N, C-alpha and C positions, 0 to 999 in steps of 0.2 A: 504493500500500500504506500502511496505517496500523498503529499498534501492536496493535490488537485482532486484526488478521488474522495476526499473527506466531504467536500462540498461546503455547505453553510451550517452544518451541525456543530454546536459548541463541543470542544474536546478538552480533556484534562491532560495533566502532565504524563500520565501513564501511556496515553495514545502516542504522544510525541516520542516518548522513550522507546516504544516498540518500533516506530518508524525509523528512528535514528539510533538503533541499538549498537551500531558499530562505533559510535562516538564515545570517547572515554568520559567526557564531561557533558552530560545532557543539559545541564544548567547553562553552560556556555553556548551550546548549540541553540537553545531556546532564546537566549539573549540576542544571538546573531540573527535569528529568524525575525525577531521583533524589530531590530534595528533596520533590517532590510525591507521591512514592511510586508513580509510574507504571512505573518500571523499578527493578530490583534489581541492584546490582553484584556479580558473581560473582568476578571478579579483574580486574586491569588490562586494560581493553579488551574485556571480555566481560560481557554483561548478560543478564537475562531480564525479560520483561514481567510486571508484577505480576498475580496472579490476578484482582484486582478490575478490571483493565483488559482482560485477555485473556479472562476467563471460563473459563479452563482451570486445572485443578489443577497444581501444580508437581510434577514427577517428579525426585526426588533422584538416582535411578539415571541418568536421561537427562543431568542436569547433570554427574554424575561422569564419564560418557563424554566429554563435551565439554571439561571443565576441563583434562584431561591425557591425552594419548593417544600411542600406542595403549593402550587399557585396557579392562577389563571389570570389572563389579561382582562381588565375591566374598566369601569368608570368612563371618563371622557376618552381615554385611549381606544376603548372598544367602540364607543359611539362614533368616534371619528373613523375608525376602521370600516364600519358599516356605511359610512357616508351620511350619518344622521345629524351630525352637527358640522358647521362649516369651519370652525376654528381649528387651527393646528394646535397640537398638545406639546407642551415643553418637556414632559417626562412620560415614561411608559409606566402606567399605573396598573397594579395587580392586587389581587386579594390573596390572602394566605391564612392558614390556621396557626401559623407561627407568629412570633412577635414582629412588630413593625421593623422594617429594614429599608435602607436606601443604599444604592450603589451608584457611583459615578465612574465612567471610563471615557475613552476617547469617542465612543459612539453616542453617549448621552447619559441621562439620569434614569434610574429605574427605582420605583417606589413600591413598597409592599405594605398593605394595610391589613391588620389582623381582624378576622371575623370568627364567629363560633363554628365549631365542627359540624353542628346540625344545619347551619345556614349555608356553609361553604358549597356543598354539591348541587344546590338548586340552580337550574338554568345554565349549566355549563355546556358548551358546545366544543366539539373537536373540529378545528379547521384543517382540512387535508389538502396539501399541495402535491405536486408531482413527486417530490423527493423527501418531504418532511411534513409534520403536523404539529399543531400546538393547541393548547386549551385556551378558550376565550369565552367570556360571558355572552349569553344571548343578549340582544338589545334590551329586553325587559330586565334582565338581571343586572346589566351594566347601569341602567338608570336607577334601579333600586339601590345598588351599591353606592352610587354617587350621592344619592339623597340621604341614605342611612348613615354614611360615614364621612360626610362633609361637616366639619365642626361648625357649630353655631348656625346651622341652616334649620330654621324653625318656620315652616310654612303652615300656619294654622288654618287658613281658609282656602277654599277651592280657587278663588280668584288669585290668591298669592301663588298658588301652584302653577296656574296657567301663565302668569307673568314670568315666573321662573323658567318654565319650559320654553315659552315663545320668545321671550326677550333676553333672558340671561344666557340660556343654553343655545337659543336659536335652533331648537330641535325641529326636525321634519315632522310636523304635526299630522300629516296624512299617514305617515308610517306609524306614529304613536298610536293613533286610533285603531290601527290594525294589529297592534301588539297582543300577545297572548295573555289573557286575564289570569290564567291558572298560575303563571309564574309570579305575578304580583301577589296573588293570594298566598302562595307558599312563602314568599318573602315576608309578607305581613305576619304570618303565623310564627315564623322562626327567627325573624330579624328585629332590627331596631326601627324606631320611628313608625310604629304601626299605624298611627292616626294619619300620617301623610300618605302612606302607601294605600290605605283604605280610601282616602279621599281621591287618590288617582283613579282607583277602580270606579268610584262614583261618577267622576268626570267622564270616564270612558263609557260607562253604562248609559249616561244621559245622551251621549252621541249616538250610541247604538239604537 
């Protein structure tokens, strides 16, 4: 195996060691690969092959899954991924059952918000590409995560919720009204800010 065959899947030190087993100092070899731009360090002991070397585009969502787990991409990152909000997102946001964590590397910032184990598996989708897959929140779960885990976001009335969705997020409202109510119900039962999520359901039911 060589670097180009790895593609865009994050790798650890042991993979590089197996590729360059003939080198006496694998640490020196890894440093050389970094300096020459053939690999990119994601965190201590984790790397990704440079697109110029692999011929594959980097997936920030795939990297997020690997950096810290169990986790899935969510919140504004997921909503942007689906094309439901117009704003670009400055960090890759994920949910995890572990403690809050943030990583910064040359590719960007990756943030992980803690949620309960019973809430975590609701509304997770597996996005499958030609050569890789990653876990990402469904649009409904991403919206619930964003509302439930944004500090000091207290939307008491349905009118406030609509202003938040339409003006703050600039959410695609046609897509919103088509979202799956069952995911909102599950999030309301297992997660935080039940009143807001229940009010979202009432807004949708009025439209229906």
